PyMOL CGO cylinders between C-alpha atoms (Angstrom):
from pymol import cmd
from pymol.cgo import CYLINDER

trace = [
    CYLINDER, 2.80, 2.26, 8.62, 0.10, 4.41, 7.01, 0.3, 1, 1, 1, 1, 1, 1,
    CYLINDER, 0.10, 4.41, 7.01, 1.99, 7.59, 7.95, 0.3, 1, 1, 1, 1, 1, 1,
    CYLINDER, 1.99, 7.59, 7.95, 5.05, 6.23, 6.15, 0.3, 1, 1, 1, 1, 1, 1,
    CYLINDER, 5.05, 6.23, 6.15, 3.02, 5.35, 3.02, 0.3, 1, 1, 1, 1, 1, 1,
    CYLINDER, 3.02, 5.35, 3.02, 1.35, 8.76, 3.00, 0.3, 1, 1, 1, 1, 1, 1,
    CYLINDER, 1.35, 8.76, 3.00, 4.68, 10.54, 3.23, 0.3, 1, 1, 1, 1, 1, 1,
    CYLINDER, 4.68, 10.54, 3.23, 6.10, 8.43, 0.36, 0.3, 1, 1, 1, 1, 1, 1,
    CYLINDER, 6.10, 8.43, 0.36, 3.14, 9.34, -1.86, 0.3, 1, 1, 1, 1, 1, 1,
    CYLINDER, 3.14, 9.34, -1.86, 3.40, 13.05, -1.04, 0.3, 1, 1, 1, 1, 1, 1,
    CYLINDER, 3.40, 13.05, -1.04, 7.13, 12.99, -1.70, 0.3, 1, 1, 1, 1, 1, 1,
    CYLINDER, 7.13, 12.99, -1.70, 6.71, 11.18, -5.02, 0.3, 1, 1, 1, 1, 1, 1,
    CYLINDER, 6.71, 11.18, -5.02, 4.17, 13.76, -6.22, 0.3, 1, 1, 1, 1, 1, 1,
    CYLINDER, 4.17, 13.76, -6.22, 6.56, 16.60, -5.39, 0.3, 1, 1, 1, 1, 1, 1,
    CYLINDER, 6.56, 16.60, -5.39, 9.45, 14.86, -7.19, 0.3, 1, 1, 1, 1, 1, 1,
    CYLINDER, 9.45, 14.86, -7.19, 7.69, 13.95, -10.44, 0.3, 1, 1, 1, 1, 1, 1,
    CYLINDER, 7.69, 13.95, -10.44, 9.42, 15.29, -13.51, 0.3, 1, 1, 1, 1, 1, 1,
    CYLINDER, 9.42, 15.29, -13.51, 7.75, 16.23, -16.78, 0.3, 1, 1, 1, 1, 1, 1,
    CYLINDER, 7.75, 16.23, -16.78, 9.53, 13.27, -18.36, 0.3, 1, 1, 1, 1, 1, 1,
    CYLINDER, 9.53, 13.27, -18.36, 8.03, 10.95, -15.71, 0.3, 1, 1, 1, 1, 1, 1,
    CYLINDER, 8.03, 10.95, -15.71, 4.55, 12.22, -16.55, 0.3, 1, 1, 1, 1, 1, 1,
    CYLINDER, 4.55, 12.22, -16.55, 5.11, 11.78, -20.27, 0.3, 1, 1, 1, 1, 1, 1,
    CYLINDER, 5.11, 11.78, -20.27, 6.25, 8.21, -19.64, 0.3, 1, 1, 1, 1, 1, 1,
    CYLINDER, 6.25, 8.21, -19.64, 3.22, 7.49, -17.42, 0.3, 1, 1, 1, 1, 1, 1,
    CYLINDER, 3.22, 7.49, -17.42, 1.02, 9.02, -20.10, 0.3, 1, 1, 1, 1, 1, 1,
    CYLINDER, 1.02, 9.02, -20.10, 2.32, 6.57, -22.67, 0.3, 1, 1, 1, 1, 1, 1,
    CYLINDER, 2.32, 6.57, -22.67, 2.08, 3.68, -20.22, 0.3, 1, 1, 1, 1, 1, 1,
    CYLINDER, 2.08, 3.68, -20.22, -1.52, 4.41, -19.22, 0.3, 1, 1, 1, 1, 1, 1,
    CYLINDER, -1.52, 4.41, -19.22, -2.91, 5.81, -22.46, 0.3, 1, 1, 1, 1, 1, 1,
    CYLINDER, -2.91, 5.81, -22.46, -2.96, 9.55, -21.71, 0.3, 1, 1, 1, 1, 1, 1,
    CYLINDER, -2.96, 9.55, -21.71, -2.01, 12.15, -24.24, 0.3, 1, 1, 1, 1, 1, 1,
    CYLINDER, -2.01, 12.15, -24.24, 0.11, 14.89, -22.68, 0.3, 1, 1, 1, 1, 1, 1,
    CYLINDER, 0.11, 14.89, -22.68, 2.50, 17.26, -24.33, 0.3, 1, 1, 1, 1, 1, 1,
    CYLINDER, 2.50, 17.26, -24.33, 5.69, 18.57, -22.76, 0.3, 1, 1, 1, 1, 1, 1,
    CYLINDER, 5.69, 18.57, -22.76, 4.18, 21.94, -21.90, 0.3, 1, 1, 1, 1, 1, 1,
    CYLINDER, 4.18, 21.94, -21.90, 1.26, 20.30, -20.05, 0.3, 1, 1, 1, 1, 1, 1,
    CYLINDER, 1.26, 20.30, -20.05, 3.61, 17.93, -18.22, 0.3, 1, 1, 1, 1, 1, 1,
    CYLINDER, 3.61, 17.93, -18.22, 5.76, 20.88, -17.14, 0.3, 1, 1, 1, 1, 1, 1,
    CYLINDER, 5.76, 20.88, -17.14, 2.75, 22.83, -15.89, 0.3, 1, 1, 1, 1, 1, 1,
    CYLINDER, 2.75, 22.83, -15.89, 1.38, 19.82, -13.99, 0.3, 1, 1, 1, 1, 1, 1,
    CYLINDER, 1.38, 19.82, -13.99, 4.68, 19.08, -12.26, 0.3, 1, 1, 1, 1, 1, 1,
    CYLINDER, 4.68, 19.08, -12.26, 5.14, 22.76, -11.39, 0.3, 1, 1, 1, 1, 1, 1,
    CYLINDER, 5.14, 22.76, -11.39, 1.67, 22.73, -9.82, 0.3, 1, 1, 1, 1, 1, 1,
    CYLINDER, 1.67, 22.73, -9.82, 2.39, 19.56, -7.84, 0.3, 1, 1, 1, 1, 1, 1,
    CYLINDER, 2.39, 19.56, -7.84, 5.67, 21.00, -6.54, 0.3, 1, 1, 1, 1, 1, 1,
    CYLINDER, 5.67, 21.00, -6.54, 4.21, 24.33, -5.41, 0.3, 1, 1, 1, 1, 1, 1,
    CYLINDER, 4.21, 24.33, -5.41, 0.64, 23.55, -4.36, 0.3, 1, 1, 1, 1, 1, 1,
    CYLINDER, 0.64, 23.55, -4.36, 0.06, 22.52, -0.79, 0.3, 1, 1, 1, 1, 1, 1,
    CYLINDER, 0.06, 22.52, -0.79, -2.35, 19.68, -1.49, 0.3, 1, 1, 1, 1, 1, 1,
    CYLINDER, -2.35, 19.68, -1.49, -2.85, 16.51, 0.46, 0.3, 1, 1, 1, 1, 1, 1,
    CYLINDER, -2.85, 16.51, 0.46, -3.89, 13.77, -1.98, 0.3, 1, 1, 1, 1, 1, 1,
    CYLINDER, -3.89, 13.77, -1.98, -5.38, 11.82, 0.91, 0.3, 1, 1, 1, 1, 1, 1,
    CYLINDER, -5.38, 11.82, 0.91, -8.03, 14.50, 1.53, 0.3, 1, 1, 1, 1, 1, 1,
    CYLINDER, -8.03, 14.50, 1.53, -11.05, 14.43, -0.77, 0.3, 1, 1, 1, 1, 1, 1,
    CYLINDER, -11.05, 14.43, -0.77, -11.25, 18.23, -1.08, 0.3, 1, 1, 1, 1, 1, 1,
    CYLINDER, -11.25, 18.23, -1.08, -7.58, 18.47, -2.04, 0.3, 1, 1, 1, 1, 1, 1,
    CYLINDER, -7.58, 18.47, -2.04, -7.93, 15.69, -4.61, 0.3, 1, 1, 1, 1, 1, 1,
    CYLINDER, -7.93, 15.69, -4.61, -10.87, 17.55, -6.13, 0.3, 1, 1, 1, 1, 1, 1,
    CYLINDER, -10.87, 17.55, -6.13, -8.73, 20.70, -6.41, 0.3, 1, 1, 1, 1, 1, 1,
    CYLINDER, -8.73, 20.70, -6.41, -5.94, 18.67, -7.96, 0.3, 1, 1, 1, 1, 1, 1,
    CYLINDER, -5.94, 18.67, -7.96, -8.23, 17.12, -10.60, 0.3, 1, 1, 1, 1, 1, 1,
    CYLINDER, -8.23, 17.12, -10.60, -9.84, 20.50, -11.38, 0.3, 1, 1, 1, 1, 1, 1,
    CYLINDER, -9.84, 20.50, -11.38, -6.40, 21.96, -11.95, 0.3, 1, 1, 1, 1, 1, 1,
    CYLINDER, -6.40, 21.96, -11.95, -5.51, 18.99, -14.16, 0.3, 1, 1, 1, 1, 1, 1,
    CYLINDER, -5.51, 18.99, -14.16, -8.66, 19.64, -16.21, 0.3, 1, 1, 1, 1, 1, 1,
    CYLINDER, -8.66, 19.64, -16.21, -7.68, 23.30, -16.56, 0.3, 1, 1, 1, 1, 1, 1,
    CYLINDER, -7.68, 23.30, -16.56, -4.15, 22.42, -17.70, 0.3, 1, 1, 1, 1, 1, 1,
    CYLINDER, -4.15, 22.42, -17.70, -5.16, 19.60, -20.06, 0.3, 1, 1, 1, 1, 1, 1,
    CYLINDER, -5.16, 19.60, -20.06, -8.87, 18.96, -20.61, 0.3, 1, 1, 1, 1, 1, 1,
    CYLINDER, -8.87, 18.96, -20.61, -11.85, 17.48, -18.80, 0.3, 1, 1, 1, 1, 1, 1,
    CYLINDER, -11.85, 17.48, -18.80, -11.53, 14.10, -20.54, 0.3, 1, 1, 1, 1, 1, 1,
    CYLINDER, -11.53, 14.10, -20.54, -7.92, 13.68, -19.43, 0.3, 1, 1, 1, 1, 1, 1,
    CYLINDER, -7.92, 13.68, -19.43, -8.82, 14.66, -15.86, 0.3, 1, 1, 1, 1, 1, 1,
    CYLINDER, -8.82, 14.66, -15.86, -11.64, 12.09, -15.81, 0.3, 1, 1, 1, 1, 1, 1,
    CYLINDER, -11.64, 12.09, -15.81, -9.31, 9.37, -17.10, 0.3, 1, 1, 1, 1, 1, 1,
    CYLINDER, -9.31, 9.37, -17.10, -6.72, 10.34, -14.49, 0.3, 1, 1, 1, 1, 1, 1,
    CYLINDER, -6.72, 10.34, -14.49, -9.32, 10.15, -11.71, 0.3, 1, 1, 1, 1, 1, 1,
    CYLINDER, -9.32, 10.15, -11.71, -10.45, 6.69, -12.83, 0.3, 1, 1, 1, 1, 1, 1,
    CYLINDER, -10.45, 6.69, -12.83, -6.87, 5.46, -13.11, 0.3, 1, 1, 1, 1, 1, 1,
    CYLINDER, -6.87, 5.46, -13.11, -6.04, 6.93, -9.69, 0.3, 1, 1, 1, 1, 1, 1,
    CYLINDER, -6.04, 6.93, -9.69, -8.98, 5.11, -8.09, 0.3, 1, 1, 1, 1, 1, 1,
    CYLINDER, -8.98, 5.11, -8.09, -8.09, 1.83, -9.84, 0.3, 1, 1, 1, 1, 1, 1,
    CYLINDER, -8.09, 1.83, -9.84, -4.46, 2.06, -8.73, 0.3, 1, 1, 1, 1, 1, 1,
    CYLINDER, -4.46, 2.06, -8.73, -5.20, 2.77, -5.07, 0.3, 1, 1, 1, 1, 1, 1,
    CYLINDER, -5.20, 2.77, -5.07, -7.63, -0.15, -5.00, 0.3, 1, 1, 1, 1, 1, 1,
    CYLINDER, -7.63, -0.15, -5.00, -5.24, -2.51, -6.78, 0.3, 1, 1, 1, 1, 1, 1,
    CYLINDER, -5.24, -2.51, -6.78, -2.46, -1.67, -4.30, 0.3, 1, 1, 1, 1, 1, 1,
    CYLINDER, -2.46, -1.67, -4.30, -4.86, -2.11, -1.38, 0.3, 1, 1, 1, 1, 1, 1,
    CYLINDER, -4.86, -2.11, -1.38, -4.39, 1.40, -0.02, 0.3, 1, 1, 1, 1, 1, 1,
    CYLINDER, -4.39, 1.40, -0.02, -7.85, 2.80, -0.78, 0.3, 1, 1, 1, 1, 1, 1,
    CYLINDER, -7.85, 2.80, -0.78, -8.56, 2.96, 2.97, 0.3, 1, 1, 1, 1, 1, 1,
    CYLINDER, -8.56, 2.96, 2.97, -5.97, 5.77, 3.19, 0.3, 1, 1, 1, 1, 1, 1,
    CYLINDER, -5.97, 5.77, 3.19, -8.00, 7.95, 0.81, 0.3, 1, 1, 1, 1, 1, 1,
    CYLINDER, -8.00, 7.95, 0.81, -11.28, 8.12, 2.72, 0.3, 1, 1, 1, 1, 1, 1,
    CYLINDER, -11.28, 8.12, 2.72, -10.92, 11.56, 4.35, 0.3, 1, 1, 1, 1, 1, 1,
]
cmd.load_cgo(trace, "trace")
């Protein structure tokens, strides 16, 4: 089952649209503009990152900080950790 969940997460990251990110930003209290959302989704579509690997997550959050700012990247990291714990899948993110 964990392979299935991991593949769903990877697929969702690759399929995010800028509009999705803007909506999530409003929902979770992030301020993103359209240009940032476009750059983030382009990065997610082209980068070969595995969000389940710690080193890849670090790269992803560093790139987010470059595109937006350090404060937004920190908020995103905290939200990410809260969400994986609340859904009970934090054990998948231990690599």
